[in-house]
N, C-alpha and C positions, 0 to 999 in steps of 0.2 A: 116579431123579431126577424130581421133579415138573415138570409143564409150567407155565410162567409164565402164570397166569390173571389176575393183577391188575397194574396198571401200577405202575411204580416211582415212589414219591412223592418230594418234595423232601428229606425226611429221609433216605430210602434213598440218594438221590444224594449227599447230604452225607457219609454214612457211607462210601460207595464212594470218593468223592473223598479223604477223609481217609486211608483205608486205602491208596489208590494213592500218596499222598504219603509215608506212613509206615506200612508194613505191621505194625510192631510197636507202634503206638499202643494203649494200654490201653482197655478198654471204659469204665472210670471216666473217663478223659480225654475220650473221645468223648461220654459222657453230659453232662459238664460243659460241653463246647463246644456241644452241641446243645440243652442245657437240657431234657433228658429223663432218666428214671431209667436206671441201669445195667441192670436187668432188661429194660427196653424195648429198649435197644441190643442186648443179647444175643439177644432174640427176633427182632429185625429181621435181625441177622447170620445167625442160624440159618436163617431163611426165605430169605434171599438165597443161602445155600449150598445149601439143598435144591432151589432152582429152577435152580441152576447159574449164576446171575448173578455170584456171588462164588466164586472158586476159588482155593485156595492152591497155589502152584507153587514147588517147590524146583528151582533150575536154575543154569545157568552163563551169564554174560554173554559172548556170542560175541566181542566186541571185546577185553574184558579178559582172557579165557582164551586169546586168540589162536587161535581156531578158524576154520576156513574153511567157508563155506556155499555150496552149489551149488544152483541152480534149474534143473530139467530139465523142459522142456515136451515132451510126446510126443503123437503120434497113435498110438493102439493099438487093435487090434481087440478086445482083451479087457483093459480097465483093471483089472478085479478080479483077474485073474491076476497082473499086475504088482504090484498092491498087496499081494496075499497073499504073493508072494515077498519083497517089500521089508519086510514086517512082521517078518520074521526077521532083517533086516540091522541091525547095530548103528550103521551110518552113517545109516540112514533116520530122518529127523526127522518128516516129515508129507507127506501127499499130498492133492490136491484134484482132484475131477472138475470140469472146466471146459467152457465153451462157447467158440465161436470157432474159430480155426485148429487148436488142439490140444484134445484131450479129457481130458488128464491132466497135472497139474503136480506134481512131487515135489521135496522139499528134502532134500538129503543134507548131513551135517556131518562134518568130520574134522579131524585135527591137521595135515594138510598137503594141498596140492592134488593131488599125485600119487596119493595113496591114493584120493581121490574119483574121479579120472579112471580109475584102474585098475578100480575097482568098476564104473563105467559102461561102460568098454570091454570088460570081461570078462563082464558079466552082462546089461546092458540093450541095448547096441547090437546084439549078435548074436541077441537074442531075436526070433524070427520074427513075434511079435504086435506088435512095435514097428515101425511103418511110417515114421515121421518123428520126428526129435528135434532140439531146440535146447537146447544146454548152455551155461549161463553161471554164472560165479562172482559172488557178491555182493562188491563191492569193499570196502565198509564200511557198517555200519549207521549211519543218521543219529542215531538215539536208542539208548539202552540196549536191547539185544535179549536177553532172557533165554529160554533154551531148556531144556526138561526134561532133567535129568541121566539118562543111560543108561549107567551104569558096569557093566562086565562083570567081575564078581569071580570067576566060575567059568569059567576059561579051559579050552578043550579043544583037542585036536589037530585035530579036524574042526570046521569052522566051521558056523554055522547054515544056510548055503547048501550044505552037504555038500562043501566043498572042503578041501584040505590046503594051507595057505599055503607050506609048504616045497617043494611041487611047482609053485608058480605062477611063471610067467616074470616077471610084474611084481614079485613079492617077491624072487625070486632076483637080478634085475638092479637091485635097490634103487630101483625106481620106486614102491614101495608099502611102508607100514609093517606091512602084514599086517592081518588082520581083528582088531578090538578084542576079539572073543570067542575068539581063538585063542591058544594057548600061544606062538606065534611072534610075537605082536604086539610091535613095537618102539617104540610110542608110550608116552607117560607119563600121559596124562590120561583117555582114554576106556576 
């Protein structure tokens, strides 16, 4: 990815605005609307993509897909260790190094609240590098919130965190749907 070295001009902003309103708008329609040639539109779009200003995302709408989103703020002595662990987790959406009271914020997503709570209670809370934690569920997004799809088609007996859901007390007591990467997963979407 190239580093953005020039400012975005008004035509680029109009292209970005049009695509944000209708991602499927054709370059011909954009060219007509902007009163420039279609090759000029194509060149501008390619440059916006190369600099990372324009990114195409295929995902799910959290609200419409009826997914649950959790925000976990933590104080940890080794944030990179937590992030490396979570990178393997199918419920992990994103993480942010933060300033202030907590030094790490992560977002987890799942088909039910109990599965997210089980993940946090079995993996994050007992981790000795986690010194303090605040766990909250997002009640509802105010606007459409599209998250990248992370479908697990290659299910295995052992999860990416090296557990077997069939031996997990959360799974056995029906407090968790299981790991979406596991053959034991009882959810339907992830």
